[in-house]
C-alpha positions as CSV (number, residue, x, y, z in Angstrom):
1,M,-39.5,-92.7,-5.2
2,T,-42.5,-94.8,-3.6
3,Q,-43.7,-91.6,-2.2
4,N,-43.8,-89.8,-5.4
5,V,-45.7,-92.7,-7.1
6,L,-48.3,-92.6,-4.3
7,F,-48.6,-88.7,-4.7
8,L,-49.1,-89.2,-8.4
9,L,-51.8,-91.9,-7.8
10,L,-53.5,-90.1,-5.2
11,G,-53.5,-86.9,-7.2
12,I,-55.2,-88.8,-10.1
13,A,-57.8,-90.1,-7.7
14,L,-58.6,-86.9,-6.2
15,L,-58.8,-85.3,-9.6
16,T,-61.2,-88.0,-10.9
17,A,-63.5,-87.7,-7.9
18,G,-63.4,-84.0,-8.0
19,G,-64.3,-83.8,-11.8
20,E,-67.2,-86.3,-11.2
21,A,-68.6,-84.3,-8.2
22,L,-68.3,-80.9,-10.0
23,I,-70.0,-82.2,-13.2
24,R,-72.9,-83.9,-11.2
25,G,-73.4,-80.8,-9.0
26,S,-73.3,-78.6,-11.9
27,L,-75.8,-80.7,-13.9
28,A,-78.2,-80.6,-11.0
29,A,-77.8,-76.9,-10.6
30,A,-78.4,-76.3,-14.2
31,K,-81.5,-78.5,-14.0
32,R,-82.9,-76.5,-11.3
33,L,-82.2,-73.2,-12.9
34,G,-84.0,-74.4,-16.0
35,V,-80.9,-74.7,-18.2
36,S,-81.6,-76.7,-21.4
37,P,-80.2,-80.2,-21.6
38,L,-78.6,-79.1,-24.9
39,L,-76.6,-76.3,-23.1
40,S,-75.9,-78.4,-20.2
41,G,-74.5,-81.2,-22.3
42,L,-72.4,-78.8,-24.6
43,V,-71.0,-76.7,-21.8
44,I,-71.1,-78.6,-18.4
45,V,-70.5,-82.2,-19.6
46,G,-68.4,-81.6,-22.8
47,F,-66.1,-79.2,-21.1
48,G,-66.6,-80.1,-17.6
49,T,-64.8,-83.3,-18.1
50,S,-61.8,-81.2,-18.9
51,A,-61.8,-79.6,-15.3
52,P,-58.8,-81.7,-14.1
53,E,-56.7,-80.6,-17.1
54,L,-57.6,-77.0,-16.4
55,V,-56.7,-77.1,-12.7
56,V,-53.4,-78.9,-13.3
57,S,-52.3,-76.7,-16.2
58,V,-53.2,-73.5,-14.4
59,N,-51.4,-74.5,-11.2
60,A,-48.4,-75.6,-13.3
61,A,-48.3,-72.4,-15.1
62,I,-48.6,-70.4,-11.8
63,E,-45.8,-72.5,-10.3
64,G,-43.5,-71.8,-13.3
65,R,-43.7,-75.3,-14.8
66,P,-44.8,-74.6,-18.5
67,D,-43.6,-77.9,-19.8
68,I,-46.4,-79.6,-17.7
69,A,-49.0,-77.0,-18.3
70,I,-48.6,-77.4,-22.0
71,G,-47.7,-81.2,-22.1
72,N,-50.8,-81.9,-20.1
73,V,-53.1,-80.2,-22.8
74,V,-51.2,-81.6,-25.8
75,G,-50.9,-85.1,-24.3
76,S,-54.5,-85.1,-23.2
77,N,-55.7,-84.4,-26.6
78,I,-53.4,-87.2,-28.1
79,S,-54.7,-89.8,-25.4
80,N,-58.3,-88.6,-25.8
81,I,-58.3,-89.7,-29.6
82,L,-55.8,-92.4,-29.7
83,L,-56.3,-94.1,-26.4
84,I,-60.0,-93.4,-25.3
85,L,-61.7,-93.5,-28.8
86,G,-59.5,-96.5,-29.6
87,I,-60.8,-98.2,-26.5
88,C,-64.4,-97.2,-27.3
89,A,-64.3,-98.4,-30.7
90,L,-62.8,-101.7,-29.7
91,I,-65.8,-102.0,-27.3
92,T,-68.3,-101.2,-30.0
93,P,-68.0,-99.8,-33.6
94,L,-68.9,-96.0,-33.2
95,A,-71.3,-94.8,-35.7
96,V,-71.7,-91.1,-35.8
97,K,-74.2,-88.5,-37.3
98,P,-71.8,-86.4,-39.6
99,L,-73.6,-83.0,-39.8
100,A,-72.6,-81.4,-36.5
101,L,-69.9,-83.7,-35.5
102,R,-68.2,-82.8,-38.7
103,R,-68.2,-79.3,-37.4
104,D,-66.6,-80.4,-34.2
105,A,-64.0,-82.5,-35.7
106,V,-63.1,-79.7,-38.2
107,T,-62.8,-77.2,-35.3
108,G,-60.5,-79.7,-33.5
109,V,-58.2,-79.7,-36.5
110,A,-58.3,-75.9,-36.9
111,A,-57.6,-75.5,-33.2
112,S,-54.5,-77.7,-33.4
113,I,-53.4,-75.7,-36.4
114,L,-54.0,-72.4,-34.6
115,L,-51.5,-73.7,-31.8
116,L,-49.0,-74.5,-34.3
117,V,-49.4,-71.0,-35.6
118,L,-49.4,-69.1,-32.3
119,V,-46.2,-71.0,-30.9
120,G,-44.2,-70.0,-33.9
121,G,-42.2,-67.8,-31.6
122,S,-41.5,-70.8,-29.2
123,A,-43.8,-69.3,-26.6
124,L,-47.5,-68.6,-26.0
125,G,-48.1,-65.0,-24.6
126,R,-51.1,-63.2,-23.4
127,A,-52.0,-62.0,-26.8
128,D,-52.0,-65.5,-28.0
129,A,-54.1,-66.4,-24.9
130,A,-56.7,-63.8,-25.9
131,I,-56.9,-65.2,-29.5
132,F,-57.6,-68.7,-28.0
133,L,-60.3,-67.4,-25.8
134,V,-62.1,-65.4,-28.4
135,A,-62.0,-68.6,-30.6
136,L,-63.5,-70.5,-27.8
137,M,-66.4,-67.9,-27.4
138,M,-67.0,-68.0,-31.2
139,Y,-67.1,-71.8,-31.2
140,L,-69.6,-72.0,-28.4
141,A,-71.8,-69.4,-29.9
142,W,-71.7,-71.2,-33.3
143,A,-72.3,-74.6,-31.6
144,Y,-75.3,-73.4,-29.6
145,W,-76.8,-71.4,-32.5
146,S,-76.5,-74.4,-35.0
147,E,-77.9,-76.8,-32.5
148,R,-80.7,-74.5,-31.1
149,F,-82.1,-72.9,-34.4
150,H,-81.2,-75.4,-37.0
151,A,-82.1,-78.6,-35.3
152,A,-78.8,-80.2,-36.2
153,P,-78.5,-83.9,-35.3
154,A,-75.8,-83.1,-32.7
155,A,-78.5,-81.5,-30.4
156,D,-79.5,-85.1,-29.5
157,V,-75.8,-85.8,-28.6
158,Y,-75.5,-83.0,-26.2
159,K,-78.9,-83.7,-24.6
160,A,-77.8,-87.3,-24.3
161,E,-74.5,-86.2,-22.6
162,A,-76.3,-84.3,-20.1
163,N,-78.6,-87.4,-19.4
164,E,-75.7,-89.9,-19.4
165,L,-74.8,-89.0,-15.8
166,S,-78.1,-89.9,-14.0
167,A,-76.9,-89.9,-10.3
168,V,-77.0,-86.1,-9.6
169,P,-77.7,-84.4,-6.3
170,K,-81.5,-83.9,-5.6
171,T,-81.4,-80.9,-3.1
172,V,-79.8,-77.5,-3.0
173,L,-77.7,-78.4,0.1
174,W,-76.1,-81.6,-1.7
175,I,-75.9,-79.4,-5.0
176,V,-73.7,-77.0,-3.1
177,V,-71.7,-79.7,-1.2
178,A,-71.1,-81.4,-4.6
179,V,-69.8,-78.2,-6.3
180,V,-67.6,-77.1,-3.3
181,L,-66.3,-80.6,-2.8
182,G,-65.5,-81.1,-6.4
183,L,-63.5,-77.7,-6.5
184,L,-61.6,-78.6,-3.4
185,L,-60.9,-82.0,-4.6
186,L,-59.6,-80.7,-8.0
187,I,-57.4,-78.0,-6.3
188,G,-56.0,-80.4,-3.8
189,G,-55.5,-83.2,-6.4
190,S,-53.7,-81.0,-8.7
191,R,-51.2,-80.0,-6.2
192,V,-50.6,-83.6,-5.0
193,L,-50.3,-84.7,-8.7
194,L,-47.8,-82.0,-9.5
195,T,-45.7,-83.0,-6.6
196,G,-45.6,-86.5,-7.5
197,A,-45.1,-85.8,-11.1
198,V,-42.3,-83.5,-10.6
199,G,-40.8,-86.2,-8.2
200,V,-41.0,-89.0,-10.6
201,A,-39.3,-87.0,-13.4
202,E,-36.5,-85.9,-11.3
203,H,-35.8,-89.5,-9.9
204,F,-35.8,-90.9,-13.5
205,G,-34.1,-88.1,-15.1
206,I,-37.0,-87.7,-17.5
207,S,-38.0,-84.1,-18.7
208,E,-41.3,-82.8,-17.1
209,A,-42.5,-82.3,-20.7
210,V,-42.6,-86.2,-21.1
211,I,-44.4,-86.7,-17.7
212,G,-46.9,-84.0,-18.6
213,L,-47.5,-85.5,-22.0
214,T,-48.1,-89.0,-20.7
215,L,-48.7,-89.7,-17.0
216,V,-50.3,-86.4,-16.2
217,A,-52.2,-86.3,-19.5
218,V,-53.7,-89.7,-18.9
219,G,-54.5,-89.0,-15.3
220,T,-56.5,-85.9,-16.0
221,S,-58.1,-87.5,-19.0
222,L,-60.0,-90.1,-16.7
223,P,-63.3,-88.3,-16.6
224,E,-63.4,-88.4,-20.5
225,L,-62.4,-92.0,-20.3
226,S,-65.3,-92.9,-17.9
227,I,-68.1,-91.0,-19.8
228,S,-67.0,-92.2,-23.1
229,V,-66.6,-95.8,-22.1
230,I,-69.9,-95.8,-20.3
231,A,-71.4,-94.3,-23.6
232,A,-69.8,-97.0,-25.7
233,I,-71.0,-99.8,-23.4
234,R,-74.6,-98.3,-23.6
235,R,-74.2,-98.0,-27.5
236,H,-74.5,-94.2,-27.3
237,A,-71.6,-93.8,-30.0
238,D,-72.4,-90.1,-30.5
239,V,-72.0,-89.2,-26.7
240,A,-68.5,-91.1,-27.0
241,V,-67.3,-89.1,-30.0
242,G,-68.9,-85.9,-29.2
243,N,-67.6,-85.8,-25.7
244,I,-63.9,-86.2,-26.9
245,L,-64.2,-83.6,-29.6
246,G,-65.6,-81.1,-27.3
247,S,-63.1,-81.8,-24.6
248,N,-60.1,-81.4,-27.1
249,I,-61.5,-78.2,-28.3
250,F,-61.8,-76.7,-24.8
251,N,-58.4,-78.2,-23.9
252,L,-56.7,-76.1,-26.6
253,L,-58.8,-72.9,-26.8
254,G,-59.9,-72.8,-23.2
255,I,-57.2,-74.3,-20.9
256,L,-54.2,-73.0,-22.8
257,G,-56.0,-69.6,-23.2
258,I,-56.6,-69.4,-19.5
259,S,-53.2,-70.6,-18.5
260,A,-51.1,-68.3,-20.9
261,L,-53.3,-65.4,-19.8
262,L,-52.2,-66.0,-16.2
263,Q,-48.6,-66.7,-17.1
264,P,-46.9,-66.6,-20.6
265,L,-45.8,-70.2,-21.4
266,P,-42.5,-71.0,-23.2
267,V,-42.9,-74.1,-25.2
268,S,-40.1,-76.9,-25.0
269,E,-38.3,-78.0,-28.3
270,R,-39.6,-81.5,-27.8
271,I,-43.2,-80.3,-28.0
272,L,-42.4,-78.0,-30.9
273,Q,-40.6,-80.7,-32.8
274,F,-42.6,-83.8,-32.1
275,D,-45.8,-83.7,-30.0
276,Q,-47.8,-80.8,-31.5
277,W,-47.3,-82.4,-34.9
278,V,-48.6,-86.0,-33.4
279,M,-51.6,-84.0,-32.0
280,L,-52.4,-82.5,-35.5
281,G,-51.9,-85.9,-37.0
282,T,-54.3,-87.6,-34.7
283,S,-56.9,-85.0,-35.1
284,L,-56.5,-85.3,-39.0
285,L,-56.7,-89.2,-38.7
286,L,-59.9,-89.0,-36.6
287,L,-61.4,-86.7,-39.2
288,V,-60.5,-89.0,-42.1
289,F,-62.1,-92.1,-40.2
290,L,-65.2,-90.1,-39.6
291,Y,-65.5,-88.9,-42.9
292,T,-64.9,-92.0,-44.9
293,G,-67.1,-94.7,-43.1
294,R,-69.2,-92.3,-41.0
295,R,-68.1,-94.4,-38.1
296,L,-65.1,-95.7,-36.2
297,S,-64.9,-99.5,-36.7
298,R,-63.1,-102.0,-34.4
299,V,-60.0,-102.0,-37.0
300,E,-59.8,-98.3,-36.8
301,G,-60.0,-98.4,-33.0
302,A,-57.3,-100.9,-32.9
303,I,-55.1,-98.6,-35.2
304,L,-55.7,-95.7,-32.9
305,F,-55.0,-97.8,-29.7
306,V,-51.7,-99.2,-31.1
307,S,-50.6,-95.8,-32.3
308,Y,-50.9,-94.6,-28.7
309,C,-48.7,-97.4,-27.5
310,V,-46.1,-96.4,-30.2
311,Y,-46.4,-92.8,-29.1
312,V,-45.8,-93.6,-25.5
313,W,-42.8,-95.9,-26.4
314,L,-41.3,-93.1,-28.5
315,S,-41.9,-90.6,-25.7
316,F,-39.8,-92.6,-23.1
317,T,-37.1,-93.6,-25.6
318,I,-36.3,-91.5,-28.6
319,F,-37.9,-88.3,-27.4
320,S,-37.4,-88.7,-23.7
321,G,-35.1,-85.7,-23.4
């Protein structure tokens, strides 16, 4: 048991370090290639923080562990909103610019609904994967077009995301080292994490879905947590919220799309009956909070944080099977 816990913690540490190295190396490469800060923030930072989720879910899918592959994505989206934004709003109220963030928040809800529709047959097949990936490409084109040509307020959000990480490699050699090292750490960390997670689940008699939805999901969400908390401390509220919205969209459309394309994924009854609805509910709750006050207050942050504690308690008690 001790060995499995150590594997779990080591895997999380490797994934976090790998995600950080990959993001910083990619940002430095994009800067040298003349890629705009807007595109860098939108794609590299907004979606790069989901690299641990991507590698873990793809590995789990290939190894025939669909409960962890899907649970990791669904659980990450739940923890991103309830846990991470809850913590950030407790640090400082998060005022947001509504125009483009409204687009991203609505897209997050739409992506959650799309998952509910596509898993109607209790599985995600390659046709479903294609729909997810096409939807992702459409979202990326829409987001970049609206920011680039209509000067929407969220352009500053994505530029600030790219600038939030200032310590990036300066030379070509260190850029290559950062990217390659990041990829290696992500791959190695995902394998170690899966070994530990499966071992913990077997030891306590807990389903792999529960482990994927909680321990694995929180572990792979640490890059989002670090960037969002740093942004909240620096009073960059739009970065904190925009980072979470972008990551959630990529988790659903990109990660599930790639994972199901490589290996069709059956969905457990637990996720069908409980977790996908919690994910949709949290997306809707965030949308309501953003629309009503144009901000996340400390009270709303407390509501989100307490809701996550309740979700975890329910996951290990009533819905632990």
